[in-house]
N, C-alpha and C positions, 0 to 999 in steps of 0.2 A: 058296422064295425070300422074302426080306423086303423091306420098303419102307424107303427111306432118303432123307434130304435131305442134300445135300452142298453146303457153302458154302465158297468159297475167296476169298482176297484176293491179287491179283497186284501186281507192282511198279507204282509210279505213273508211271514214264517210258514205259510201254507205250501204244500208241495204242488207241482203241476197236476198230479193225479187228483188231489183234493179239489183243485180249482175246476177240473173237468167234471167232477162229481157235483160241485156246486152249480155249474151251468146246467147240468142235467136235471137237478132238483128244481131250478127256476123254470125250465121248460115244462116239467111235469106239472108244476103248480099252474102255469098258464093254461095248459091243455085241460086240466081238471076243471078250471073255472069257465071253460067254453071258448078260449082263445086258440089261435094257431101260431106256431112259431115257424120262422123261416130259417135263414142261415144263422149259424152261431160261429163266433170266432174267439179264440183265445190268443191274446196278444202277447202273453208272457209277462215276466217280471220287468217292470219299467220304472225309471226314476220319476218321482213326483215333482211338480213345479215348486212345491213348498211342503214343509213337514205337516203331516196329519197324524195326530196321536203319537208323536215322537217317531214316526216312521218316515223314511226317505224314499222308500220303494213300495210298489204294490203290484199285484197281479190284476191285469185288465181283461175284461170279457165284454163281448158285444152279442146281443140277440135281437133279431128282427121279429117284431110281434104284430099280429093282426088280431085285435081284440077290442072289446068295449071298454069304456072308461072305468067301469066297476072292477074289471080285472086289473087294470093299471093301478087303481087306488089300493087294492089288496096287495099287489106286488110291492108297491111303495111302502105300505105299512109294515109288511114282513121284513123288508130289507132295512128299514129304520131300526127294527128290534134286533136284528141279527148282529152278533158280535164279530162275525167273519167279514162283514162288508164295511169298508171304511167310508166310501162315497158311492152314490149312484145317481143316475140322471136318465130320464125318459123324455124323448123328443118326438113329437108327432111329425111325420113326413108325408109327402104327397105320394111317393112310390118307393118301393124297395129296390135297391141296386143289387143285382145278382153277382157282379164282379167283386173280387176281394176288396176290402176297404183300403184306404190310403196307407194305413199303418202297415198292413201285411205286404202291400205292393212295395213300400219303401224298404222293407227287410229283404225282399227278393232282389231288388236292385242292388243292394249292398253285396249280397252273395254273388251276384253275377259279376260285379266289378272285381271282387277278390279272385274269382276264378280266371278272369282274363289276364290278370297281371302275373 
């Protein structure tokens, strides 16, 4: 089994609760197919670099995966068919990092600066 990071962008008109549910559905799918999931992160509603399907924003999610290529192929196929997912990308990594991602760390830094002033 190999290690992967899976990032996806969902429609902007979804609620954060729906996004959390979508992340749980993806985790369930991976575990049913024989893979394992590590940390999951919801990055919130963020601006896109360019318009996608007339949308300027999207909900971002990240999942660390330990699975075979067959599981990743099935996940890719289902997310291409899903109307809720705007874009997705799966990248193979050498090891999973247990600390929060750079996106979440950046948010925490901003909050700390606001509190100091």
